[in-house]
N, C-alpha and C positions, 0 to 999 in steps of 0.2 A: 806286289801282293801273287804272291800264288793265287792262282786259279781253281785250282783244285781244293786250295785253305776258301777260300769265296763260296765254291760249288755248296760247301760240305754242311759249313754256316748257313747256309741260305735253307737245307734241306734241312737243316733242326731247326730251323724256325719254323717252317712249316712242319716238320712234323711237330711240333709246340701244339703251332694255332690244331690243329689234324685228332688232339689229344683233343684237347678244350671242347672240339663237338662232341666227339663219340663218347663222350664224358658226360655230356647234358643230352648226350640219348639214351644213353645207358649199358652202350656195349664199352664196357668195362675192364672187358679181354679185351679188344682192340687199342682202348684211352690205354693200358697198361705201355699193349708190344708201341704204339708209339710213340711213349710217351718212354720207355729205355731206351727208344733208335736213337729221338733224334740228343742224345747224353752220348749214345755210343757214336755218332757224327760230331758231332765235337771237339768231342775228344780223339777222335781218329785229327781234324782237322787239326789240331794245337797241338799231336803230336806231332803230325805234317809237313807243318808252323816249324816246330823247334828242332825236328830229329832228320824228316824230309826223311821216312823210313816210315812204311807196311809190313801187317804182318797181317795172321792169323786173327780170325774176332775176337781169340784166348789172349795174342798177345795183343792186340792192341789195349787190351784193359790191363791186365801187366806190365808193360811197357809204361801206360799214359801212369799207373801205382809209384811209378817207383822212378817216372820223370818227374816227374810234377805232383806227386802226393810222401813217399818219402821223402823227397828232396825239403818237403817247407815252403813247395809255391803256390800248393791248396792245401786248407787244410783236408784232415782224416774224413773229411763227414762226404764229403767229395769221392771217398774212393767206398766207402760205405751206401752210398745212392749210388755208384756205377754198378755195382758188384749184386744189391738189390733189384732194381731195377733190371737186371740180369735174368733173376731166379723169378721176376711173376714174369717176362715174359716167356721163355722156356714151360711154365705151368702155362699160360696166357695159346702161348700160340697152339704146344705142342700138346694139349692136355686133350684129351677126350671128354672134355664136360669143362660149362661156363666156368672157372676159376678164380675169376681176381671180382670181388668185392667194388663196392662201392665205393666205400672208406678209403680202401687198400690206393684203389684207381688215384683220386683221390687226393692221397698223400704223395704217391707216388709223381702223378703231373708235379704239386705245390715243389716239390724234390727238383724234377728235371726243368723245369724253368730257371729255377734259381740256380743248377748245376751252369744248365747252357750260357742266361745269359753273364754266369761270373767269365766261362771261358769265351764271351763272346769280348771281355773289355779285354781281357787277359791277349785275346788277337789283333782284334784295333785302337790298342790304346796308342793314340798320340794315334791319330792314322783316319783319313774319308773315307770312310765308305764307299762301293759301290754300290751302284745300281742294281 
């Protein structure tokens, strides 16, 4: 297994944990940002494992959808979740005021957990995890 793939998945899992803590602290903008980046890093890891290519942030999202969603390997919900996360992250990180509400943050965190765990299963199916 490529070390970069493993590192990206570890980072994705860590960001999920961080997002959960931030939700508890009622820092909903930061929770949304971390949840999105957990999805982004896991999408990047799967692309790296399968295609060995990286691109721009938008290119990674587009390639992910084309390679895994449009082909039917992952459900359309994966593309929707990644796009929704990207939109909330933009507002959360670059907005001039607090913009993400508790309900939005909770929903995105749930989407991110499902997204990352699905990708984790695809990447590590039949393989032992490295510590």
